[in-house]
Backbone as a ProteinNet text record, in pm:
[ID]
protein_1_A
[PRIMARY]
XXXXXXXXXXXXXXXXXXXXXXXXXXXXXXXXXXXXXXXXXXXXXXXXXXXXXXXXXXXXXXXXXXXXXXXXXXXXXXXXXXXXXXXXXXXXXXXXXXXXXXXXXXXXXXXXXXXXXXXXXXXXXXXXXXXXXXXXXXXXXXXXXXXXXXXXXXXXXXXXXXXXXXXXXXXXXXXXXXXXXXXXXXXXXXXXXXXXXXXXXX
[TERTIARY]
-8673	-8600.5	-8528.1	-8409	-8330.7	-8400.7	-8376.7	-8434	-8367.5	-8428.1	-8370	-8228.7	-8212	-8080	-7978.7	-8017.2	-7926.2	-7886.4	-7980.2	-7950.8	-7852.1	-7871.5	-7782.5	-7644	-7638	-7508.7	-7433.5	-7504	-7439.6	-7382.7	-7462.2	-7416.6	-7292	-7295.7	-7182.2	-7057.2	-7073.6	-6959.3	-6896.3	-6979.8	-6929	-6855.9	-6917.3	-6855.8	-6724.5	-6721.2	-6598.3	-6486.1	-6516.7	-6415.9	-6368.5	-6461.8	-6426.1	-6337.1	-6372.6	-6295.8	-6160.4	-6155.5	-6026.5	-5929.8	-5979.1	-5894.5	-5851.6	-5943.9	-5910	-5801.8	-5820.6	-5725.4	-5586.7	-5582.1	-5454.1	-5378.5	-5451.9	-5387.8	-5374.7	-5394.8	-5387.3	-5250	-5251	-5126.9	-5090.9	-5000.2	-4963.4	-4887.5	-4811.2	-4738.9	-4835.4	-4944	-5043.5	-5110.8	-5139.1	-5196.8	-5100.7	-4973	-4873.2	-4863.2	-4869.4	-4862.9	-4984.1	-5101.7	-5222.7	-5210.4	-5159.1	-5139	-5046.6	-4934.6	-4838.3	-4897.8	-4974.2	-5035.5	-5131.6	-5209.8	-5303.7	-5228.2	-5124.5	-5048	-4974.9	-4921.3	-4852.8	-4950.1	-5068.7	-5171.3	-5212.1	-5234.2	-5275.5	-5168.7	-5041.6	-4932.1	-4925	-4973.6	-4972.7	-5104.6	-5191.4	-5319.7	-5433.2	-5408.5	-5512.7	-5604.8	-5713	-5813.4	-5846.2	-5904.3	-5942	-6093	-6131.9	-6273.1	-6289.8	-6411.8	-6441.3	-6568.4	-6569.2	-6685.7	-6711.5	-6832.4	-6870.2	-7010.6	-7048.9	-7182.1	-7258.4	-7386.7	-7467.8	-7425.9	-7414.7	-7377.8	-7243.2	-7140.8	-7014.4	-7029.3	-7133.1	-7159.6	-7194.4	-7265.9	-7297.6	-7172	-7085.3	-6957.9	-6875.5	-6881.7	-6802.2	-6844.3	-6973.8	-7019.4	-6963.7	-6965.8	-6907.3	-6758.9	-6688.2	-6543	-6508.8	-6582.7	-6556.1	-6574.6	-6677.3	-6702.2	-6593.3	-6552.1	-6448.1	-6316	-6271.8	-6145.8	-6149.9	-6261.8	-6273.1	-6263.4	-6321.3	-6324.1	-6193	-6099.7	-5973.5	-5851.7	-5873.3	-5759.4	-5736.3	-5816.3	-5800.4	-5931.9	-5950.4	-6075.6	-6105.5	-6224.8	-6259.9	-6402.6	-6425.9	-6555.4	-6613	-6741.3	-6808.7	-6838.4	-6807.6	-6833.2	-6935.1	-7049	-7155.2	-7106.6	-7120.2	-7062.8	-7116.7	-7246.8	-7304.2	-7317.8	-7340.6	-7351.8	-7218.2	-7110.3	-6977.3	-6970.2	-7024.1	-7014.5	-7121.9	-7202.9	-7305.4	-7276.5	-7148.9	-7109	-7041.9	-7065.1	-7007.5	-6856.9	-6801.4	-6654.5	-6594.5	-6676.9	-6631	-6593.1	-6627.7	-6584.7	-6438.4	-6381.9	-6241.6	-6157.4	-6027.1	-5933	-5806	-5724.8	-5601.9	-5518.1	-5471	-5389.2	-5465.5	-5599.7	-5680.4	-5665.7	-5709.4	-5711.2	-5855.6	-5894.1	-6025.4	-6007.9	-6066.3	-6074.4	-6201.7	-6187.8	-6302	-6326.7	-6448.9	-6481.6	-6571.1	-6529.4	-6611.1	-6560.1	-6646	-6602.7	-6554.4	-6631.3	-6592.6	-6482.3	-6480.3	-6385.4	-6421.1	-6542.2	-6584.6	-6717.1	-6767	-6896	-6891.3	-6981.8	-6975	-6985.6	-7075.3	-7090.4	-6962	-6895.9	-6773.9	-6660.2	-6661.1	-6561.9	-6573	-6696.3	-6717.7	-6669.7	-6698.4	-6658.2	-6506	-6439.2	-6293.2	-6228.2	-6280.7	-6227.6	-6240.6	-6355.8	-6380	-6280.8	-6262.9	-6175.2	-6029.7	-5986.7	-5849.8	-5828.8	-5935.2	-5927.7	-5911.6	-5963.2	-5948.4	-5805.3	-5738.7	-5603.7	-5600.5	-5698.3	-5711.8	-5634	-5575.1	-5509.7	-5616.1	-5609.9	-5709.4	-5647.9	-5715.2	-5686.7	-5805.3	-5780.6	-5887.5	-5905.6	-6030.5	-6062.8	-6155.4	-6103.2	-6176.3	-6145.5	-6233.2	-6208.9	-6138	-6114	-6056.6	-5927.3	-5811.9	-5684.4	-5657.2	-5731	-5712.2	-5815.9	-5894.6	-6003.7	-5955.4	-6044.4	-6019.3	-5982.8	-6059.1	-6036.9	-5898.6	-5859.3	-5728	-5616.1	-5633.3	-5529.1	-5524.7	-5636.5	-5642.5	-5591	-5583	-5548	-5397.1	-5354.7	-5214	-5181.4	-5279.6	-5266	-5392.8	-5377.9	-5494	-5497.2	-5602.8	-5627.5	-5722.9	-5681.2	-5761	-5831.9	-5964.4	-6046.1	-6146.3	-6095.2	-6180.7	-6222.6	-6338.7	-6388.2	-6439	-6436.2	-6484.3	-6635.3	-6688.3	-6830.1	-6891.1	-7009	-7077.2	-7152.6	-7192.8	-7256.8	-7387.2	-7438.9	-7563.2	-7554.1	-7658.2	-7656.5	-7651.7	-7705.8	-7701	-7560.3	-7488.7	-7353.3	-7351.6	-7457	-7465.1	-7483.3	-7584	-7600.5	-7473.9	-7421.8	-7295	-7309.9	-7242.5	-7240.5	-7095.8	-7030.3	-6891.6	-6799.7	-6826.6	-6740.5	-6749.1	-6867	-6884	-6804.9	-6809.3	-6733.4	-6583.5	-6536.3	-6394.5	-6354.7	-6439.5	-6411.1	-6402.4	-6496.5	-6495.7	-6369.4	-6330.9	-6209.7	-6085.7	-6077.4	-5962.5	-5955.1	-6069.3	-6073.3	-6040	-6084	-6051.5	-5901.8	-5839.8	-5694.2	-5623	-5667.1	-5607.2	-5629.4	-5747.5	-5777.4	-5687.6	-5653.3	-5562.7	-5425.3	-5373.5	-5242.3	-5242.1	-5346.1	-5354.8	-5372.3	-5457.3	-5482.3	-5355.3	-5279.6	-5159.4	-5050.1	-5037	-4939.7	-4980.2	-5109.8	-5159.9	-5131.4	-5131.9	-5108.2	-5232.8	-5346.7	-5473.3	-5476	-5513.4	-5527.3	-5673.5	-5713.4	-5852.9	-5900.2	-5811.6	-5852	-5892.7	-5825.2	-5863.1	-5985.8	-5988.3	-6100	-6232.5	-6234.6	-6360.6	-6407.1	-6314.1	-6355.3	-6436.4	-6400.9	-6472.4	-6592.8	-6594.7	-6701.3	-6748.4	-6804.6	-6844	-6975.4	-7055.8	-7188.9	-7195	-7306.5	-7334.3	-7252.5	-7271.2	-7201.6	-7051.9	-7011	-6868.3	-6798.2	-6854.9	-6796	-6794.5	-6903.3	-6912.1	-6807.6	-6782.7	-6686.2	-6546	-6511.4	-6379.1	-6372.4	-6476.5	-6478.1	-6473.1	-6536.7	-6544	-6430.1	-6339.5	-6223.8	-6255	-6361.4	-6400.6	-6338.2
3562.9	3466.2	3539.3	3493.8	3555.3	3538.4	3632.1	3622.2	3508.1	3469.9	3364.4	3402	3526.8	3571.2	3561.9	3605.9	3601.9	3458.2	3367.1	3227.4	3169.2	3200	3147.9	3210.4	3340.1	3407.9	3350.6	3325.5	3266	3128.5	3048.1	2914.8	2924.3	3011.2	3023.2	3074.1	3163.4	3212.9	3101.1	3018.4	2906.1	2806.6	2773.2	2677.1	2731.4	2858.8	2919.1	2908.6	2939	2929.5	2786.9	2692	2551.3	2502	2536.8	2489.8	2559.3	2687.4	2756.8	2688.7	2649.2	2582	2444.6	2372.7	2241.9	2255.4	2349.5	2368.2	2403.7	2485.6	2526.8	2409.4	2303.5	2190.4	2065.2	2076.7	1958.8	1892.5	1760.5	1682.3	1639	1712.4	1684.2	1552.9	1517.9	1390.2	1272.8	1283.9	1176.9	1161.5	1274.7	1268	1199.1	1231.5	1167.7	1019	982.7	841.2	765.3	827.4	764.7	744.9	846.3	835.6	719.3	709	601.7	464.6	451.8	322.2	279.6	372.7	343.2	305.2	380.5	352.7	219.2	187	58.6	-56.8	-41	-144.1	-159.7	-47.7	-50.3	-115.7	-86.4	-144.5	-295.3	-345.5	-489.7	-556.4	-482.5	-538.2	-514.6	-435.5	-405.8	-294.9	-278	-178.4	-92	22.6	116.7	112.1	115.3	118.6	228.2	281.4	382.5	341.5	354.6	313.6	409.1	408.2	490.2	455.3	501.3	476.2	607.6	606.2	727.1	830.2	956.9	1063.3	1037.2	989.4	956.1	847.8	765	666.2	732.4	844.7	919.4	986.5	1032	1090.4	985.8	861.2	755.5	733.9	749.1	735	844.4	967.7	1079.1	1057	1015.9	997.5	889.7	778.5	670.5	719.2	799.9	853.7	951.7	1038.3	1136.6	1068.6	976.9	906.6	832.7	764.6	686.4	774.8	893.5	981.9	1055.2	1041.3	1115.4	1023.6	894.3	806.5	694.6	687.4	580.1	505.9	394.6	319.2	285.3	322.1	311.2	261.7	185.6	122.3	164.2	195.6	223.2	90.6	82.6	-37.5	-2.1	-68.7	-39.3	-69.6	28.6	17.4	-93.8	-123.7	-230.2	-361.3	-354.9	-478	-551.4	-480.8	-542.2	-670.2	-666.7	-784.2	-887.2	-859.8	-954.6	-1004.8	-1007.2	-1065.5	-971.5	-838.9	-745.4	-730	-781.8	-783.7	-864.5	-946.7	-1025.8	-942.9	-813.3	-728.6	-687.6	-712.5	-680.7	-806.8	-786.7	-897.7	-853.7	-948.6	-910.8	-813.4	-709.3	-609.5	-488.1	-495.8	-378.4	-273.2	-151	-42.2	4	24.2	80.3	207.4	316.8	440.2	431.6	430.7	419.6	555.6	606.8	741.9	737.1	805.6	821.8	941.6	1040.6	1160.3	1125.3	1044.8	1007.7	903	818.4	708.3	598	604.8	507.8	440	461.9	406.4	253.7	192.9	48.4	-31.6	11.4	-62.8	-58.1	58.7	69.6	-9.8	-20.5	-104.6	-248.5	-297.2	-434	-448.1	-346	-349.4	-350	-262	-253.5	-381.3	-436.4	-562.7	-673.9	-677.6	-777.1	-759.1	-636.8	-609.1	-641.1	-610.3	-642.9	-793.4	-867.4	-1012.8	-1063.8	-988	-1023.7	-996.8	-900.5	-862.1	-730.3	-645.7	-515.5	-409.9	-313.8	-199.1	-93.6	-35.4	62.8	202.3	297.1	439.3	497.9	555.7	618.3	762.5	806.1	948.4	983.1	1054.5	1078.1	1214.8	1262.6	1387.9	1371.2	1246.5	1218.1	1138.6	1204.2	1134.5	1028.9	1032.5	934.3	822.6	819	722.8	582.3	486.9	346.1	334.6	402.2	391.6	442.4	557.3	614	519	453.1	363.9	230.9	189.8	63.8	77.6	201.5	225.3	232.4	203.1	219.9	366.9	440.5	584.6	649.6	756.8	828.8	970	1000.4	1135.3	1203	1314.3	1380.6	1502.1	1498.6	1608.3	1647.8	1703.7	1736.8	1882.4	1907.8	2044	2057.7	2180.8	2206.9	2225	2287.3	2319.2	2275.8	2214.8	2168.9	2281.5	2384.6	2498.3	2544.4	2471.4	2517.2	2500.3	2544.2	2543.2	2401.4	2303.7	2165.1	2107	2148.5	2098.3	1946	1890	1744.7	1701.8	1755.1	1713.6	1742.6	1643.4	1663.5	1759.4	1870.1	1968.8	2005.1	2079.6	2119.3	1998	1895.2	1776.5	1705.6	1705.1	1644.5	1723.7	1855.7	1938.6	1914.6	1900.2	1873.7	1738.4	1636.9	1504.7	1510.3	1582.7	1596	1667.6	1773.5	1846.9	1758.7	1678.4	1589.7	1489.1	1433	1338.1	1407	1530.2	1604.5	1633.8	1663.9	1683.3	1556.5	1442.4	1315.2	1288.5	1322.8	1300.2	1384.4	1504.3	1590.9	1525.7	1471.5	1406.5	1286.7	1205	1086.7	1125.4	1224.4	1269.2	1322.7	1402.8	1463	1359.8	1263.1	1156.4	1068.4	1048.5	970.4	1042.8	1175.7	1254.4	1268.5	1285.3	1293.9	1414.4	1387.9	1492.3	1503.5	1620.2	1638.5	1534	1489	1390.3	1258	1221.3	1099.3	1123.4	1238.2	1268.2	1267.3	1321.8	1329.2	1190.9	1094.9	957.1	897.4	935.6	886.1	972	1096	1189.7	1259.8	1181.7	1242.7	1319.1	1292	1350.8	1486.1	1553.8	1678.7	1795.3	1908.1	2030.7	2017.7	1939.6	1925	1856.5	1745.8	1676.8	1764	1836.1	1924	2034.5	2085.9	2196.8	2152.8	2025.5	1976.1	1952.6	1888.6	1860.8	1988.4	2093.8	2221.6	2314.6	2269.2	2348.1	2472.3	2468	2586.1	2580.5
212.6	130.5	16.9	-15.3	-122.3	-256.2	-346.1	-479.9	-556.2	-667	-750.3	-793.4	-835.7	-880	-766.9	-648.3	-533.5	-499.1	-507.9	-478.5	-579.6	-706.3	-810.6	-798	-773.2	-757.6	-638.5	-528.6	-411.1	-444.6	-514.9	-555.9	-642.9	-742.3	-834.1	-762.1	-667.1	-590.2	-508	-446.6	-366.8	-456.1	-568.9	-661.2	-715.4	-751.9	-803	-699.7	-575.6	-471.1	-449.6	-451.5	-432.6	-545.3	-669	-783.9	-794.3	-756.8	-756.8	-660.7	-544.4	-445.9	-496.4	-559.3	-616.4	-723.3	-816.1	-925.7	-871.5	-768.3	-711.5	-649.3	-614.4	-548	-633.9	-763.7	-851.3	-841.3	-828	-821.3	-963.8	-1024.6	-1163.2	-1176	-1073.4	-1075.9	-1075.9	-1000.7	-998	-1134.3	-1199.5	-1334.2	-1431	-1421.2	-1507.4	-1478.1	-1350.4	-1313	-1365.6	-1360	-1413.4	-1563.9	-1631.1	-1775.9	-1809.4	-1738	-1766.1	-1739.5	-1632.4	-1600.8	-1711.5	-1761.1	-1869.6	-1996.8	-2028.4	-2149.9	-2142	-2026.2	-2008.6	-2024.9	-1969	-1984.1	-2129.9	-2196.6	-2337	-2424.3	-2396.2	-2474	-2458.4	-2344.7	-2318.2	-2356.3	-2423.5	-2466.5	-2369.2	-2265	-2167.9	-2213.9	-2139.2	-2175.5	-2054.5	-2080.4	-1975.3	-1953.1	-1826	-1786.9	-1682.2	-1670.5	-1568.3	-1496.3	-1363	-1285.8	-1171.4	-1120.9	-1006.5	-963	-845.8	-789.9	-783.2	-818.1	-810.2	-913.4	-871.7	-965.3	-1031.9	-959.8	-1026.7	-1133	-1120.1	-1223.9	-1355.7	-1348.5	-1470.5	-1526.3	-1437.2	-1480.5	-1555.2	-1509.6	-1573.3	-1717.7	-1746.6	-1884.9	-1973.3	-1922.9	-1998.5	-2020.7	-1915.5	-1926.4	-2027.8	-2025.3	-2120.4	-2263.1	-2285.2	-2418.6	-2460.1	-2367.6	-2397.4	-2430	-2345.6	-2369.9	-2503.3	-2528.8	-2652.1	-2775.2	-2768.1	-2884.9	-2906.7	-2811.6	-2823.2	-2822.9	-2853	-2876.6	-2778.5	-2671	-2573	-2558.8	-2631.4	-2619.6	-2473.5	-2428.1	-2286.5	-2273	-2166	-2144.8	-2010.2	-2008.7	-1882.9	-1813.5	-1685.2	-1606	-1498.9	-1499.9	-1404.1	-1262.4	-1174	-1041.1	-955.1	-965.3	-882.2	-957.8	-1088.1	-1166.4	-1174.1	-1145.5	-1152.2	-1070.2	-947.5	-859.8	-890.9	-991.5	-1034.7	-1175.9	-1211.4	-1338.8	-1435.7	-1420.8	-1517.1	-1502.9	-1393.9	-1382.4	-1496.5	-1560.5	-1673.9	-1794.6	-1795.4	-1907.4	-1890.4	-1772.3	-1747.9	-1753.6	-1766.7	-1766.2	-1694.6	-1649.1	-1578.9	-1661.9	-1596.1	-1664.2	-1712.2	-1713.3	-1747	-1637.6	-1668.5	-1571.1	-1551.8	-1426.3	-1395.9	-1314.9	-1363.2	-1285.9	-1202.9	-1071.4	-980.5	-915.9	-930.3	-884.8	-761.2	-655.6	-535.4	-458.1	-436.6	-365.6	-224.5	-152.6	-16.6	-14.7	-116.3	-118.9	-22.3	33.5	133.8	98	-22.6	-63.2	-60.9	14.2	36.6	-92.5	-183.2	-307.9	-391.6	-390.2	-468.7	-405.2	-273.8	-206.2	-256.4	-266.3	-315.5	-459.3	-540.3	-680.3	-694.2	-621.2	-630	-578.8	-470.5	-416.9	-519.4	-585.8	-690.6	-805.3	-848.9	-963	-931.9	-811.4	-774.1	-772.5	-740.4	-746.4	-888.2	-984.1	-1125.5	-1173	-1107.8	-1149.1	-1222.1	-1190.4	-1255.6	-1177.1	-1248.6	-1185.8	-1154.4	-1034.8	-993.2	-985.3	-1051.9	-1034.6	-958.6	-842.3	-764.6	-808.7	-814.6	-831.6	-716.3	-617.9	-494.7	-438	-351.3	-283.7	-151.4	-111.1	20.9	7.3	22.8	6.6	112.3	222.8	330.1	324.5	219.8	210.1	179.7	201.1	168.2	20.7	-65.9	-209.9	-247.7	-193.7	-226	-185.6	-72.6	-22.5	-97.1	-154.9	-228.7	-371.4	-420	-560.3	-580	-702.5	-739.2	-762.1	-810.1	-828.6	-774.6	-697.5	-644.6	-701.6	-775.1	-824.9	-727.3	-669.8	-567	-626.4	-620.2	-673.2	-565.6	-457.1	-343.5	-342.3	-283.9	-265.2	-122.1	-70	64.8	68.3	-35.7	-38.9	-170.8	-162.9	-283.6	-353.3	-276.6	-342.3	-282.6	-181.4	-119.8	31.3	101.1	247.2	304.7	233.5	281.1	270.5	167.3	140.2	129.7	71.9	55.8	-89.8	-163	-302.7	-382.7	-454.9	-527.3	-645.1	-634.1	-741.6	-774	-685	-709.9	-717.8	-638	-641.6	-775.4	-835.6	-967.8	-1071.8	-1061	-1155	-1139.9	-1015.4	-992.9	-1051	-1034.5	-1090.8	-1242.7	-1303.3	-1449.3	-1495.9	-1427	-1464.4	-1453.7	-1349.2	-1332.3	-1446.9	-1484	-1595.3	-1727.3	-1743.8	-1865.2	-1872.4	-1758.3	-1755.8	-1801.6	-1749.6	-1788.5	-1937.1	-1987.4	-2128.9	-2219	-2174.1	-2251	-2263.5	-2151.6	-2153.3	-2247.2	-2240	-2324.9	-2471.5	-2497	-2635.2	-2699.3	-2624.7	-2681.8	-2705.4	-2615	-2637	-2754.7	-2771.1	-2884.3	-3015.9	-3010.5	-3131.8	-3216	-3151.2	-3223.4	-3316.3	-3441.7	-3543.3	-3585.4	-3637	-3678.9	-3779.6	-3869.2	-3968.8	-3904.3	-3795.5	-3723.7	-3637.2	-3570.2	-3480.6	-3554.8	-3677.1	-3750.5	-3795.3	-3808	-3839.9	-3725.8	-3601.3	-3484	-3449.8	-3502.9	-3469.4	-3596.3	-3691.5	-3818.6	-3812.6	-3709.4	-3704.5	-3638.4	-3656.9	-3588.9	-3639.1	-3570.1	-3608.7	-3587.1	-3485.9	-3457.9	-3574.7	-3621.5	-3735.9	-3860	-3881.2	-3999	-3992.5	-3873.1	-3859.5	-3897.7	-3872.2	-3909.5	-4059.7	-4114.4	-4258.4	-4339.9	-4288.8	-4363	-4326.8	-4235.9	-4200.1	-4120.2	-4040.4	-3962.3	-3822.8
[MASK]
++++++++++++++++++++++++++++++++++++++++++++++++++++++++++++++++++++++++++++++++++++++++++++++++++++++++++++++++++++++++++++++++++++++++++++++++++++++++++++++++++++++++++++++++++++++++++++++++++++++++++

């Protein structure tokens, strides 16, 4: 059996290769289209939400926090609770970023169908450009990887990193258009070392 170091190095090499390939294929036009859809909704009084099932559901919480802290108020929408009443947190004209690596997750299909019935705009974040989710969305952000990082190639690892990177790219576009300055950012993030570093000019 390989040593611990060998196993970790193998994993990191696989992930590096997967992410390098993903980065080389980023669709910048799709990112711009997603940005415009969010901004158009916001200008009309709409709001942004992020949802996902399983591990992508945890990514949605991070994304909602990141967007909110950088100028785009965003709400996490529980992927399965949506069809049990939580769709009520959305309204016609809102935008929901729906995350699913396969784009075929049955629970998310139900959620997206429900949201479209409300009149919500859907941005897909998926690893499969031919998936149901990609085809149902107004904008499809593709963050696919060939290998997750281990011999099983099933537990989501590299795909989660690609999804996070795609959302971070979108957050950069929104933040820069918003014109976020440190004086505003520290009002939203006054705590911890990060807030202190801005107040102290470090």
